[in-house]
C-alpha positions in Angstrom: -11.9 9.4 -0.8 -14.1 12.0 -2.4 -12.9 15.6 -2.3 -15.4 18.3 -1.2 -15.4 21.7 -2.8 -15.1 24.9 -0.7 -18.7 25.7 -1.6 -20.1 22.4 -0.4 -18.1 22.7 2.8 -19.5 26.2 3.4 -23.1 25.1 2.7 -22.6 22.1 5.0 -21.3 24.3 7.8 -24.0 26.9 7.5 -27.0 24.6 6.6 -28.0 23.9 10.2 -27.8 27.6 11.1 -29.9 28.7 8.1 -32.4 25.9 8.4 -33.0 26.8 12.1 -33.3 30.5 11.3 -35.6 29.9 8.3 -37.9 27.7 10.4 -38.0 30.3 13.1 -39.0 33.0 10.6 -41.8 30.9 9.2 -43.2 30.0 12.6 -42.9 33.6 13.9 -44.9 34.9 10.9 -47.5 32.2 11.5 -47.8 33.1 15.2 -48.2 36.8 14.4 -51.2 35.9 12.2 -52.6 33.2 14.4 -52.6 35.2 17.7 -54.6 37.9 16.0 -57.2 35.8 14.2 -57.8 33.7 17.3 -59.3 36.8 19.0 -63.0 37.4 19.1 -63.9 41.0 19.3 -60.5 41.9 20.7 -60.3 39.1 23.4 -59.7 35.4 23.6 -62.5 32.9 24.2 -60.1 30.3 25.7 -57.8 30.4 28.7 -54.4 31.7 27.6 -52.6 30.1 30.6 -54.2 26.7 29.7 -53.1 27.2 26.1 -49.5 27.6 27.2 -49.8 24.7 29.6 -51.0 22.4 26.8 -48.2 23.6 24.5 -45.5 23.0 27.1 -46.9 19.5 27.8 -47.0 18.6 24.1 -43.4 19.9 23.7 -42.4 17.8 26.8 -44.0 14.7 25.4 -42.3 15.2 22.0 -38.9 15.7 23.6 -39.5 12.6 25.8 -40.2 10.5 22.7 -37.1 11.8 20.9 -34.9 11.3 24.0 -36.2 7.8 24.4 -35.1 7.0 20.8 -31.7 8.5 21.6 -31.3 6.4 24.7 -32.2 3.3 22.8 -29.5 4.0 20.3 -27.0 4.6 23.0 -28.1 1.4 24.8 -27.7 -0.7 21.7 -24.4 0.8 20.7 -22.6 0.9 24.0 -24.3 -1.5 26.4 -23.7 0.5 29.5 -26.2 0.8 32.3 -26.3 3.2 35.3 -25.4 1.8 38.7 -25.8 4.1 41.7 -23.0 4.0 44.3 -24.2 7.1 46.1 -27.5 8.4 47.5 -28.2 10.7 44.5 -26.5 9.9 41.2 -25.4 12.6 38.9 -25.5 12.4 35.1 -23.1 9.8 33.5 -22.2 9.8 29.9 -23.1 6.6 28.0 -20.4 7.3 25.4 -17.2 7.9 27.4 -15.8 4.4 27.4 -15.2 1.7 24.8 -17.1 -1.5 25.7 -14.2 -3.6 24.5 -12.3 -2.9 27.7 -12.5 -5.0 30.8 -14.5 -4.4 33.9 -11.6 -3.1 35.9 -10.6 -0.7 33.1 -14.1 0.7 32.6 -15.3 0.9 36.2 -14.8 4.5 37.3 -15.6 6.5 40.4 -16.5 10.0 39.8 -17.2 12.8 42.2 -20.5 14.7 41.8 -20.5 18.3 40.8 -21.1 19.4 44.4 -18.5 17.1 45.7 -20.8 14.9 47.8 -22.1 12.1 45.5 -20.3 9.0 44.1 -21.5 6.7 41.3 -20.1 4.2 38.9 -21.1 2.9 35.5 -20.8 -0.8 34.7 -21.0 -2.5 31.3 -23.7 -5.1 30.9 -22.9 -8.7 30.3 -22.2 -9.6 26.6 -25.5 -11.4 26.3 -27.4 -8.4 27.6 -25.8 -5.9 25.3 -28.0 -4.5 22.5 -31.2 -5.6 24.2 -34.3 -3.4 24.6 -34.1 -0.4 26.9 -36.3 -1.0 30.0 -38.5 1.7 31.5 -36.4 1.7 34.6 -33.2 2.3 32.6 -35.0 5.1 30.6 -36.2 6.7 33.9 -32.6 6.6 35.1 -31.5 8.3 31.8 -34.2 11.0 32.3 -33.1 11.7 35.9 -29.3 11.7 35.3 -28.9 13.1 31.8 -29.1 16.8 33.0 -27.0 17.7 36.1 -28.9 19.1 39.0 -27.4 22.6 38.7 -28.5 22.7 35.1 -32.0 21.5 36.1 -32.3 24.5 38.4 -31.2 26.7 35.6 -33.8 25.3 33.2 -36.5 25.8 35.9 -35.5 29.4 36.2 -35.5 29.7 32.4 -39.1 28.2 32.4 -40.1 31.0 34.7 -38.8 33.6 32.3 -40.6 31.9 29.4 -43.8 31.6 31.4 -43.7 35.4 31.9 -43.0 36.0 28.3 -45.6 33.7 26.9 -48.4 34.9 29.2 -47.8 38.6 28.6 -47.6 38.1 24.8 -51.3 37.4 24.8 -51.8 40.8 26.5 -49.6 42.4 23.9 -51.5 41.0 21.0 -54.7 42.6 22.4 -53.0 46.0 22.6 -51.0 46.1 19.4 -50.8 44.7 15.8 -48.4 41.8 14.9 -46.1 44.1 13.0 -45.5 46.4 15.9 -45.0 43.6 18.3 -42.4 42.0 16.1 -40.8 45.3 15.6 -40.2 45.8 19.3 -39.1 42.2 19.6 -36.4 42.9 17.0 -35.0 45.5 19.4 -33.7 42.5 21.4 -30.7 42.4 19.1 -29.0 45.3 20.8 -30.0 44.2 24.3 -28.9 40.6 23.6 -25.6 41.7 22.2 -24.9 43.7 25.4 -25.9 40.9 27.6 -23.8 38.4 25.7 -20.8 40.7 25.8 -20.9 41.3 29.6 -22.5 38.1 30.9 -20.9 35.5 28.5 -17.8 37.3 27.2 -19.0 36.7 23.7 -16.9 38.4 21.0 -18.8 40.7 18.7 -16.8 42.4 16.0 -17.1 46.0 14.8 -19.0 45.2 11.6 -21.5 43.2 13.6 -22.2 46.3 15.8 -22.6 48.3 12.7 -25.1 45.7 11.3 -27.1 45.9 14.6 -27.3 49.7 14.4 -28.4 49.6 10.7 -31.0 47.0 11.6 -32.5 49.2 14.4 -32.6 52.2 12.1 -34.3 50.2 9.3 -36.9 48.8 11.8 -37.7 52.3 13.0 -38.2 53.5 9.5 -40.7 50.7 8.8 -42.8 51.7 11.8 -42.8 55.5 11.3 -45.8 57.1 9.6 -45.3 60.7 8.5 -48.9 61.7 9.3 -49.6 60.0 12.7 -46.2 59.1 14.1 -46.4 56.5 16.9 -49.4 54.3 16.8 -49.8 53.2 20.5 -49.8 54.8 24.0 -46.8 54.7 26.3 -48.3 51.9 28.4 -48.3 49.6 25.4 -44.7 50.3 24.4 -43.7 49.9 28.1 -45.1 46.4 28.1 -43.4 45.5 24.8 -40.1 46.9 26.0 -40.5 44.8 29.2 -40.9 41.8 27.0 -37.9 42.7 25.0 -35.7 42.8 28.1 -37.1 39.5 29.3 -36.6 37.8 25.9 -33.0 39.1 25.7 -32.2 37.7 29.2 -34.0 34.4 28.4 -32.2 34.1 25.1 -28.7 34.5 26.5 -29.5 32.2 29.4 -31.0 29.6 27.1 -27.9 29.6 24.9 -25.7 29.3 28.0 -27.6 26.3 29.3 -27.9 24.5 26.0 -24.1 24.7 25.4 -23.2 23.8 28.9 -21.8 20.3 29.2 -22.6 17.4 26.8 -26.3 16.8 27.7 -28.6 15.7 25.0 -30.6 18.5 23.3 -33.8 16.4 23.9 -32.9 15.9 27.5 -32.5 19.7 27.9 -35.9 20.2 26.2 -37.6 17.6 28.4 -36.4 19.4 31.5 -37.4 22.8 30.3 -40.8 21.9 29.0 -41.8 19.8 32.0 -41.0 22.8 34.2 -42.9 25.1 32.0 -46.0 22.8 32.0 -46.0 22.7 35.8 -45.5 26.4 36.2 -48.3 27.4 33.8 -50.7 24.9 35.3 -50.2 26.5 38.7 -50.8 29.9 37.0 -54.0 28.7 35.4 -55.4 27.4 38.7 -54.6 30.6 40.6 -56.0 32.7 37.7 -59.3 30.7 37.9 -59.5 31.2 41.6 -58.9 35.0 41.4 -60.7 35.7 38.2 -64.1 33.8 38.1 -64.7 34.7 34.4 -61.5 33.0 33.4 -62.4 30.1 31.0 -62.0 26.6 32.3 -59.0 24.6 31.2 -60.4 23.0 28.0 -63.0 25.7 27.2 -62.8 27.3 23.8 -60.8 24.7 22.0 -63.5 23.9 19.5 -62.1 26.9 17.6 -59.4 26.4 15.0 -57.8 29.6 16.1 -57.3 28.3 19.7 -55.8 25.0 18.3 -53.5 26.9 16.0 -52.2 29.0 18.9 -51.3 25.8 20.8 -49.6 24.2 17.8 -47.6 27.3 16.9 -46.3 27.5 20.5 -45.2 23.9 20.2 -43.1 24.5 17.0 -41.7 27.9 18.1 -40.2 26.4 21.2 -38.5 23.6 19.3 -37.2 26.0 16.6 -35.7 28.5 19.1 -33.9 25.6 20.9 -32.5 24.5 17.6 -31.3 28.0 16.9 -29.5 28.3 20.3 -28.0 24.8 19.8 -26.6 25.4 16.2 -26.3 29.2 16.1 -26.6 31.9 18.8 -29.1 34.3 20.3 -28.3 37.1 17.9 -29.1 34.8 14.9 -32.5 34.4 16.6 -32.9 38.1 16.8 -32.2 38.7 13.1 -34.7 35.9 12.3 -37.2 38.0 14.3 -36.3 41.1 12.3 -37.0 39.3 9.0 -40.3 38.1 10.4 -41.1 41.7 11.3 -40.7 42.9 7.7 -43.0 40.1 6.4 -45.7 40.9 9.0 -45.5 44.6 8.2 -46.4 43.6 4.6 -49.1 41.2 5.6 -50.8 43.4 8.2 -52.5 45.8 5.7 -53.8 42.8 3.7 -55.0 40.6 6.6 -55.9 43.2 9.3 -56.6 46.4 7.5 -53.6 48.2 8.9 -52.3 51.2 7.0 -48.9 50.6 5.5 -46.5 53.6 5.2 -44.5 54.0 2.0 -41.4 53.8 4.2 -42.0 50.1 4.9 -40.3 49.1 1.6 -37.0 50.8 2.2 -37.0 50.0 5.9 -37.5 46.3 5.3 -34.8 46.3 2.6 -32.4 47.8 5.2 -33.3 45.0 7.6 -32.5 42.3 5.1 -29.2 43.9 4.2 -28.1 44.3 7.8 -29.1 40.6 8.4 -26.8 39.5 5.6 -24.0 41.8 6.9 -24.1 40.3 10.3 -23.9 36.7 9.0 -21.0 37.5 6.6 -18.9 39.2 9.3 -19.2 36.7 12.1 -15.8 36.2 13.8 -14.1 32.9 13.1 -14.3 30.3 15.8 -11.0 29.7 17.7 -9.1 26.5 16.8 -8.8 23.7 19.3 -5.1 24.4 19.8 -5.7 28.1 20.5 -8.5 27.5 23.0 -7.4 27.8 26.6 -7.8 24.7 28.8 -10.2 26.6 31.0 -12.4 29.4 29.8 -12.1 32.6 31.7 -14.9 33.2 34.2 -17.8 35.3 33.1 -20.4 37.3 35.0 -23.0 34.6 34.4 -20.8 31.7 35.4 -19.6 33.4 38.5 -23.1 34.2 39.7 -24.2 30.6 38.9 -21.3 29.2 40.9 -22.2 31.4 43.9 -25.8 30.3 43.9 -25.1 26.6 43.3 -22.5 26.5 46.0 -25.2 26.8 48.7 -28.2 24.6 48.2 -30.5 26.5 50.6 -29.8 29.7 48.8 -30.6 28.1 45.5 -33.9 26.8 46.8 -34.9 30.1 48.3 -34.0 32.0 45.2 -36.0 29.6 43.0 -39.0 29.8 45.4 -39.0 33.6 45.4 -38.5 33.8 41.7 -41.5 31.5 41.2 -43.7 33.6 43.5 -42.7 36.9 41.8 -43.3 35.5 38.3 -46.8 34.3 39.1 -47.7 37.6 40.8 -46.6 39.6 37.7 -48.4 37.4 35.3 -51.7 37.5 37.2 -51.4 41.3 37.6 -50.8 41.8 33.9 -53.5 39.4 32.8 -56.2 40.6 35.1 -55.4 44.3 34.8 -54.8 44.8 31.0 -58.3 46.1 30.3 -57.6 49.0 32.6 -54.1 49.8 31.4 -53.7 53.6 31.4 -53.7 55.3 28.0 -55.2 52.3 26.2 -57.5 53.4 23.4 -57.3 57.2 22.8 -54.2 59.4 23.1 -52.6 62.4 21.5 -50.6 62.4 18.3 -48.7 65.1 16.5 -50.8 67.8 14.8 -51.7 67.4 11.2 -50.2 70.3 9.2 -53.6 71.6 7.8 -55.4 71.4 11.2 -54.9 73.4 14.4 -56.7 70.9 16.7 -55.1 67.7 17.9 -56.0 64.4 16.3 -56.8 61.4 18.3 -56.1 57.7 17.4 -58.4 55.1 18.9 -58.9 51.4 18.5 -61.8 50.3 16.3 -64.4 48.6 18.5 -67.8 47.0 17.8 -70.6 49.2 19.2 -72.1 45.9 20.5 -68.9 44.9 22.4 -70.9 44.7 25.6 -74.2 43.6 24.2 -75.7 40.2 23.5 -76.9 39.0 20.1 -80.1 37.0 20.6 -80.6 35.1 17.3 -83.9 33.4 16.8 -84.4 30.4 14.5 -88.0 29.4 14.5 -87.6 26.0 12.7 -85.3 23.1 13.6 -82.4 24.2 11.3 -79.1 23.5 13.2 -77.2 23.7 9.9 -77.8 27.5 10.0 -76.0 28.0 13.4 -72.4 27.9 12.1 -73.2 30.6 9.5 -75.0 33.0 11.9 -72.1 32.7 14.3 -70.4 35.1 11.9 -71.9 37.8 14.2 -70.0 36.5 17.2 -66.9 38.8 17.0 -69.1 41.9 17.3 -71.0 40.9 20.5 -70.0 40.1 24.0 -72.2 37.0 23.9 -74.1 35.3 21.1 -77.3 33.4 22.1 -79.1 31.0 19.8 -82.8 30.3 20.4 -84.2 27.4 18.4 -86.7 24.6 19.0 -85.1 21.2 19.9 -81.6 22.8 20.2 -81.0 20.7 23.3 -82.5 17.4 24.5 -84.2 19.2 27.4 -86.6 21.8 25.9 -86.6 23.8 29.1 -82.8 24.1 29.3 -81.6 27.7 29.2 -78.2 29.3 29.6 -76.3 32.3 28.4 -75.6 30.9 24.9 -78.7 28.9 23.9 -82.3 27.9 24.7 -84.8 25.4 23.1 -87.9 27.6 23.3 -90.5 26.1 21.0 -93.2 28.7 20.6 -92.7 30.7 17.5 -95.0 33.7 18.2 -94.1 34.2 21.8 -90.3 34.1 21.5 -90.2 37.4 23.4 -90.7 35.3 26.5 -87.5 33.4 25.9 -85.8 36.8 25.7 -87.3 37.8 29.0 -86.0 34.5 30.6 -82.5 35.2 29.3 -82.7 38.7 30.7 -83.5 37.3 34.1 -80.5 35.0 33.8 -78.3 38.0 33.1 -79.6 40.0 36.0 -79.2 37.1 38.4 -75.5 36.7 37.4 -72.9 37.5 40.1 -71.2 40.9 39.9 -67.9 39.3 38.9 -69.5 37.1 36.2 -69.1 37.9 32.5 -72.9 38.1 32.1 -73.1 41.0 34.5 -71.2 43.1 32.0 -73.9 42.8 29.3 -75.6 46.2 28.7 -78.3 45.3 26.2 -79.7 42.6 24.0 -80.2 42.9 20.2 -82.9 40.4 19.2 -83.2 39.4 15.5 -84.3 36.5 13.4 -81.6 34.5 11.6 -82.8 35.7 8.1 -82.3 39.3 9.1 -79.1 40.8 7.8 -77.2 43.3 9.9 -74.1 45.5 9.6 -73.2 45.8 13.3 -70.7 48.6 12.8 -73.4 50.8 11.2 -75.2 51.2 14.6 -72.4 53.0 16.4 -74.3 56.3 16.4 -77.4 55.0 18.0 -78.4 55.6 21.6 -77.8 52.4 23.4 -79.8 53.5 26.4 -83.0 53.5 24.3 -85.2 50.8 23.0 -84.9 50.3 19.2 -88.0 49.2 17.3 -88.3 49.0 13.5 -90.9 51.2 11.8 -91.3 49.3 8.5 -94.0 47.8 6.4 -95.7 44.7 7.4 -97.0 46.1 9.7 -95.9 49.7 10.4 -95.7 50.8 14.0 -99.2 51.9 15.0 -101.2 52.1 18.3 -104.9 51.6 18.7 -107.8 50.1 20.6 -110.2 47.4 19.5 -112.7 50.2 18.6 -110.2 52.2 16.4 -108.7 49.3 14.5 -110.5 50.0 11.3 -109.8 53.7 11.5 -106.1 53.4 12.4 -104.9 50.3 10.6 -107.6 48.7 8.6 -107.6 45.1 7.5 -104.8 42.8 8.7 -104.4 39.1 8.5 -104.0 38.6 12.3 -106.9 40.9 13.2 -109.1 38.7 11.1 -108.1 35.8 13.4 -108.8 37.7 16.6 -105.2 38.5 17.6 -106.4 41.9 19.0 -108.4 40.3 21.8 -105.6 38.7 23.9 -103.6 41.9 23.3 -106.4 44.0 24.9 -106.6 41.4 27.8 -102.9 41.6 28.4 -102.8 45.4 28.7 -105.8 45.4 31.1 -103.9 42.9 33.3 -100.8 45.1 33.3 -103.0 48.1 34.3 -104.7 46.0 37.1 -101.5 44.5 38.5 -99.1 47.4 38.2 -101.1 50.6 38.1 -98.3 52.6 39.9 -95.4 51.1 37.9 -96.6 51.4 34.3 -98.4 54.1 32.5 -101.1 52.6 30.3 -103.7 54.4 28.2 -106.8 52.4 28.8 -106.8 49.2 26.7 -104.5 50.6 24.0 -102.2 48.1 22.2 -99.7 48.5 19.4 -98.7 46.6 16.3 -95.4 46.6 14.4 -92.9 44.5 12.7 -90.9 42.7 15.4 -88.2 40.6 13.7 -85.4 42.8 15.2 -85.3 45.1 18.2 -82.9 46.2 20.9 -83.6 46.4 24.7 -81.1 48.1 27.0 -80.2 46.6 30.3 -82.0 49.3 32.3 -85.4 48.0 30.9 -84.7 44.3 31.5 -86.8 44.1 34.7 -89.7 45.9 32.9 -89.5 43.5 29.9 -89.4 40.4 32.2 -92.6 41.4 33.9 -94.4 42.5 30.7 -93.3 39.5 28.7 -94.6 37.1 31.4 -98.0 38.7 31.3 -98.2 38.9 27.5 -97.0 35.3 27.0 -99.6 34.1 29.5 -102.3 35.6 27.1 -100.5 34.1 24.1 -100.3 37.5 22.4 -98.9 37.4 18.9 -95.3 38.8 18.8 -96.0 41.6 16.4 -98.6 42.9 18.8 -96.8 42.0 22.1 -93.3 43.5 21.3 -94.7 46.8 20.0 -97.2 47.1 22.9 -94.5 46.3 25.6 -92.1 48.8 24.0 -94.9 51.4 24.0 -95.7 50.8 27.7 -92.0 51.1 28.7 -91.6 54.2 26.6 -94.6 56.0 28.2 -93.6 54.8 31.7 -89.9 55.6 31.8 -89.8 59.0 30.1 -88.2 61.7 32.2 -90.3 64.3 30.3 -93.3 63.9 28.0 -91.2 65.2 25.1 -88.2 62.9 25.7 -88.9 59.4 24.4 -86.8 56.4 25.4 -87.6 54.5 22.2 -85.9 55.0 18.8 -87.6 53.9 15.6 -85.5 52.3 13.0 -86.9 53.4 9.6 -84.0 52.6 7.2 -84.0 48.8 7.2 -84.8 47.1 3.9 -88.1 45.3 3.5 -90.4 44.2 6.3 -92.3 41.2 7.6 -93.4 39.7 4.3 -91.1 41.3 1.7 -89.3 39.3 -0.9 -85.6 38.9 -1.4 -83.3 41.9 -2.0 -81.0 42.3 -5.0 -77.3 41.8 -4.2 -76.2 45.5 -3.9 -79.1 46.3 -1.5 -77.6 44.0 1.1 -74.5 46.2 1.2 -76.4 49.5 0.9 -78.6 48.9 3.9 -77.4 48.3 7.4 -80.3 46.0 8.1 -83.0 44.2 6.2 -85.3 41.3 5.8 -84.9 38.8 4.4 -81.7 37.2 3.5 -82.1 34.2 1.1 -79.8 31.4 2.5 -80.4 29.4 -0.7 -78.7 32.1 -2.7 -75.0 31.5 -2.0 -73.9 34.7 -3.6 -76.0 36.8 -1.2 -74.9 34.8 1.8 -71.2 35.3 0.9 -71.9 39.0 0.3 -73.3 39.5 3.8 -71.0 37.2 5.8 -68.0 38.2 3.7 -68.7 41.8 4.9 -68.9 40.6 8.5 -65.6 38.7 8.1 -63.8 41.7 6.7 -65.2 44.0 9.4 -64.2 41.5 12.1 -60.6 41.6 10.9 -60.6 45.3 11.3 -61.6 45.3 15.0 -58.7 46.4 17.0 -57.1 48.5 14.2 -56.4 52.2 14.5 -58.9 54.9 13.6 -58.1 58.6 13.5 -60.6 61.3 14.5 -59.7 64.9 13.5 -61.2 67.8 15.4 -61.5 70.8 13.2 -60.4 74.2 14.5 -61.5 77.8 13.8 -58.7 78.3 11.2 -60.1 75.4 9.2 -63.5 77.0 9.1 -62.0 80.3 7.9 -60.1 78.5 5.1 -63.3 76.8 4.0 -65.2 80.1 4.0 -62.5 81.7 1.7 -62.8 78.8 -0.6 -66.6 79.1 -0.7 -66.4 82.8 -1.5 -64.1 82.0 -4.5 -66.5 79.3 -5.6 -69.5 81.7 -5.6 -67.6 84.2 -7.7 -66.7 81.4 -10.2 -70.3 80.4 -10.7 -71.5 84.0 -10.9 -73.2 84.2 -7.5 -72.8 86.8 -4.8 -69.6 86.1 -3.0 -70.6 88.2 0.0 -68.2 89.1 2.7 -66.2 86.9 5.1 -68.2 88.3 8.0 -71.6 87.6 6.3 -70.6 84.0 5.6 -69.4 83.5 9.2 -72.8 84.5 10.5 -74.5 81.7 8.7 -71.7 79.0 9.1 
């Protein structure tokens, strides 16, 4: 017999605990990253309730497979089968008796847990022992492995996890992963209190000290000396609500997993089957009450959505293993370690600002984690354990509920209804949560006015990107979808994009005419205006049209007036208006005028004047020319554009004449005063219609330009790398400082000193104030 050293015994005893805890840390860090990168512009493109349903189903399937393997091993080793002697058999252990005994010795009659059901277990004949487990026998194993009282318990636990899992998606839209994990780590204290009073768990003095140290360390990691708290009260309220739910679920899960001798896989099977059913019902109700809720399988062509599902699968299995081999507080400390890691990664991956206090705070978290593990109380020996454990608050309440079946069913039904109501309320109302976005923070020392902290949002968060590809180049589509996070919808217009060239929807069309693509834009506008009020399309407030070889920095348009038309005023050609008689005087030679493009433009404007003399202001047969590879049309002019684009397309007007002319007509017709235009000219884009390719730095210097060389991989990576970095920043905190009068006075004094230093007239404070 080999002797084992004390070190090997310690490692052997602790290895399941540490393995489960380390797995939980790895998965929690992964989830914090995945949940954030799966968002597009601050929201999810897939149904979050369907994601949870799929995850629960996969976990149930995996648990079923593992439980089937376990039942086969039992069947081969013991040779017992279930035989029902009552109406509803309860769980029978397959390992209680030795199969070498006779039938009379092994036949037992046991009373069910509620005192009303009888059953026996009978060994199979010697020839049948060790055979294959039949589906009927496996079904009996599934039904009888977990007692009925425990099944009700797991269903209640599934309700808690449904509430936690659905609200976590809301939380990740309101806060960064580090903050969410930080608040989750507060479960340690709550869990310890629940375990103390509900389960009677012993927690020694040093463990309480470790918990207090851990909370202090976590608070230090989150505190920023300049801005203090990062989120409004409503966000912290939601996270604290999740903390309480997670603490309750954690203790209850531990109690259920350690109750009786049921298989871990059997427990999982019951829990996840209940979870899949509950979340499927939630998804159906969400789809009925919220029409813009994505369909069940919508959005899973994204790697982010798939990773969310997979991470949920593994987190459930890891947590169950922690509760089986350790306890709920070990799970909480694993969460604390995950918090420290995410606080380091958030500045790198999401552009969050990391305080210098993160390093000492995280160090305190790790030390308190080690302190807790080292001071765990020894488990009582078998001889010192009482034959019957003293009753606890949780066991007494469970016995009272299980004693009356009707009460148990009513409580379960009411709990299910209440859970679904809360989930739907939080999921449908999170966009209007009070205080989201902007709120007050403590004053900065050098400033008298309050600072405000807001969430970084794309200026096009409610606009559509209409990307036109004139040739049949489907390989360009995945690249240009890099603009998707910045827009509410992204529409691709390209010939032969669909088998039916007349097919049109919110995301694509197959319009084949290169020089009248403005008509496809008008058709899309009509689709948006016809959308029901509760449809996502009804929220679109404008469309930004641009060719695929345009480069844009969407965030650089935040200061523009989104109620105006935007039209470029660049070379090739510049924006100019004229008649057929004044072409030579105003514009001179142009390639398209040499081919008679001015004639259909004049015909179109005459038809507009004839058909709509009271609706549009037209100056005779005036038309305009201008570069038209990018322009923006606000929603309030959609109806005008639909009418005008129909007329201009019927005359086959070249787009660089049609777009400029239609914008001019709308501008002159919709002004509230002759001096107040409704059109903004963009004059700072690089290049024009027929310009060459820019140098690399020019792509980053200019917010827009033409054209981007897709054969130059360096330039492509430069533009779309910028988009990727900016997309990661969406949702992060930005601080706006409002300067006060005292700040102006301080600047004036500094300016006076500067003038004296350079030999100028410093003047007086009053004289400077007059000109400030």
